[in-house]
C-alpha positions as CSV (number, residue, x, y, z in Angstrom):
1,M,81.1,99.1,86.1
2,T,83.1,101.2,83.6
3,P,86.8,100.2,83.4
4,L,89.3,102.8,84.7
5,V,92.4,103.7,82.7
6,F,95.1,105.4,84.7
7,E,98.8,106.0,85.2
8,L,100.3,106.9,88.5
9,T,102.5,110.0,88.7
10,E,105.9,109.9,90.3
11,E,104.6,111.5,93.5
12,E,101.7,109.2,93.7
13,A,104.0,106.2,93.3
14,Q,106.2,107.5,96.1
15,V,103.2,107.9,98.4
16,A,101.9,104.5,97.5
17,G,105.4,103.0,98.1
18,S,105.7,104.7,101.5
19,R,102.3,103.5,102.6
20,A,103.0,100.0,101.5
21,A,106.3,100.0,103.3
22,W,104.7,101.2,106.5
23,R,102.1,98.5,106.4
24,A,104.6,95.8,105.5
25,S,106.9,96.8,108.4
26,L,104.0,96.6,110.8
27,A,102.8,93.3,109.5
28,G,103.9,91.4,112.6
29,G,101.8,93.7,114.7
30,L,102.5,97.0,116.4
31,L,102.1,95.6,119.9
32,A,104.3,92.5,119.4
33,Q,107.0,94.0,117.3
34,H,107.3,97.5,118.7
35,L,105.6,98.1,122.0
36,A,106.3,94.8,123.8
37,P,110.1,95.1,123.4
38,L,110.0,98.7,124.8
39,A,107.9,97.6,127.7
40,A,110.3,94.7,128.4
41,F,113.2,97.0,128.3
42,M,111.5,99.5,130.7
43,L,110.7,96.7,133.1
44,A,114.2,95.3,133.0
45,V,115.7,98.7,133.7
46,L,113.3,99.3,136.5
47,F,114.0,95.9,138.0
48,A,117.8,96.4,137.8
49,A,117.5,99.9,139.3
50,I,115.4,98.7,142.2
51,L,117.7,95.8,142.9
52,G,120.8,98.2,142.9
53,W,119.0,100.9,144.9
54,T,117.8,98.6,147.6
55,G,121.2,96.9,147.9
56,L,120.0,93.4,147.0
57,V,122.8,93.4,144.4
58,S,125.9,95.4,144.3
59,R,125.8,98.8,142.6
60,R,128.4,97.7,140.1
61,A,126.3,94.6,139.1
62,A,123.2,96.9,138.7
63,E,125.1,99.3,136.5
64,I,126.4,96.4,134.3
65,A,122.8,95.1,134.0
66,L,121.5,98.5,133.0
67,I,124.3,98.9,130.4
68,A,123.6,95.3,129.1
69,F,119.8,96.0,128.9
70,A,120.4,99.3,127.0
71,A,122.8,97.6,124.6
72,A,120.4,94.8,123.9
73,Y,117.5,97.2,123.3
74,M,119.7,99.4,120.9
75,V,120.6,96.3,118.9
76,Y,117.0,95.3,118.7
77,R,116.0,98.8,117.5
78,L,118.8,98.8,114.9
79,W,117.5,95.5,113.6
80,T,114.0,96.8,113.5
81,R,115.2,99.9,111.7
82,R,117.1,97.8,109.2
83,R,114.0,95.7,108.6
84,F,111.9,98.8,108.0
85,L,114.5,100.3,105.5
86,T,114.6,96.9,103.6
87,E,110.8,97.0,103.4
88,R,110.9,100.6,102.2
89,R,113.4,99.8,99.5
90,A,111.3,96.9,98.3
91,A,108.1,98.9,98.4
92,L,109.6,101.9,96.5
93,A,110.9,99.5,93.8
94,W,107.4,98.0,93.6
95,A,105.8,101.4,93.4
96,E,108.0,102.3,90.4
97,T,106.6,99.3,88.5
98,Q,103.1,100.7,89.1
99,R,103.8,103.8,87.0
100,A,102.9,102.2,83.6
101,P,99.5,102.8,82.1
102,A,96.9,100.4,83.4
103,R,93.3,99.3,83.0
104,L,91.3,98.4,86.1
105,T,87.9,96.6,86.0
106,L,85.6,95.8,88.8
107,D,83.1,93.0,88.6
108,E,81.2,90.6,90.8
109,T,84.3,88.5,91.7
110,G,86.8,91.3,92.3
111,F,89.3,93.6,90.7
112,R,91.2,92.8,87.6
113,L,94.3,94.9,86.6
114,T,95.7,94.8,83.1
115,A,99.0,96.5,82.5
116,P,102.3,95.8,80.7
117,G,104.1,93.2,82.9
118,R,101.8,93.3,85.9
119,D,98.4,91.7,85.2
120,G,96.7,90.6,88.4
121,T,93.4,89.9,90.1
122,W,92.2,90.6,93.6
123,A,89.2,88.5,94.5
124,F,86.6,89.6,97.0
125,T,86.6,86.1,98.5
126,E,90.2,86.8,99.8
127,G,88.9,89.3,102.3
128,L,90.2,92.6,100.9
129,E,90.5,95.9,102.7
130,V,89.6,99.0,100.6
131,E,90.7,102.5,101.7
132,A,91.0,105.9,100.1
133,V,93.8,108.1,101.4
134,A,95.4,111.2,100.0
135,G,93.9,111.0,96.5
136,L,94.8,107.3,96.1
137,V,92.7,104.2,96.5
138,Y,94.3,101.1,98.0
139,V,93.0,97.5,97.9
140,W,94.9,95.6,100.5
141,P,95.0,91.8,100.2
142,R,95.8,89.7,103.3
143,R,99.4,89.2,102.0
144,G,101.3,90.9,99.2
145,W,101.3,94.3,97.5
146,P,98.2,96.3,97.2
147,L,96.3,97.4,94.2
148,V,96.6,101.2,93.9
149,W,94.9,103.7,91.6
150,P,94.4,107.5,91.8
151,S,91.0,108.9,92.6
152,R,91.4,111.2,89.6
153,A,90.9,108.2,87.3
154,H,87.2,108.3,87.9
155,D,84.9,110.4,85.7
156,G,83.7,112.5,88.7
157,E,83.1,112.5,92.4
158,S,79.8,110.7,92.2
159,D,81.4,108.0,90.0
160,A,84.3,107.6,92.5
161,A,81.9,107.4,95.4
162,A,79.7,104.7,93.8
163,F,82.8,102.7,92.7
164,L,84.2,102.8,96.3
165,A,80.9,102.1,97.9
166,Y,80.4,99.0,95.8
167,A,84.0,97.8,96.4
168,R,83.7,98.3,100.1
169,R,80.4,96.5,100.3
170,R,81.9,93.5,98.5
171,A,85.4,93.6,100.1
172,G,86.0,91.9,103.4
173,K,83.4,89.2,102.8
174,R,85.3,86.0,102.8
175,A,84.1,82.9,100.9
176,P,82.0,80.6,103.0
177,A,83.7,77.5,104.2
178,P,83.0,74.5,102.1
179,S,80.1,72.5,103.5
180,V,80.6,68.9,104.4
181,V,78.1,66.6,102.8
182,D,77.3,63.6,105.0
183,D,76.0,60.8,102.7
184,D,76.0,58.2,105.4
185,D,72.3,58.9,106.3
């Protein structure tokens, strides 16, 4: 395939940084990191309210438990928010490094990016995820920062569609496990 030469604009770098921060902050899983603590908080509040309402514990003890549960949940949410802002700062700093002119090639093994200070390869055997969103194409590895380039870097719509179709066909196919040879027979 024809190599792509591109340079991200400031707006494109901001969008790429925001998307990378969003994905990094949800890396632990939406269910485990965000929804489970909310469900636990709701159940704890409901349990304390029922115990206080039925008279199994004193009203004062139920109120103290409700305040303690609310305080614990607020501390957890502040910690989560801080983690997100830290990821966002790191992602925006990464995105700024992506603004230099770059050359991207796609071959049988994967993507190869050549740019001042940021050469890299993304091999198809790693199980990559390819997505095109808002005029940018992202190649997400299992861990680490993505490869990003603007859709406008392609010669035309048909070239971009062919490039993405080939990349999507190849991406996500992990390398086969090494076969064990049994020479004892």
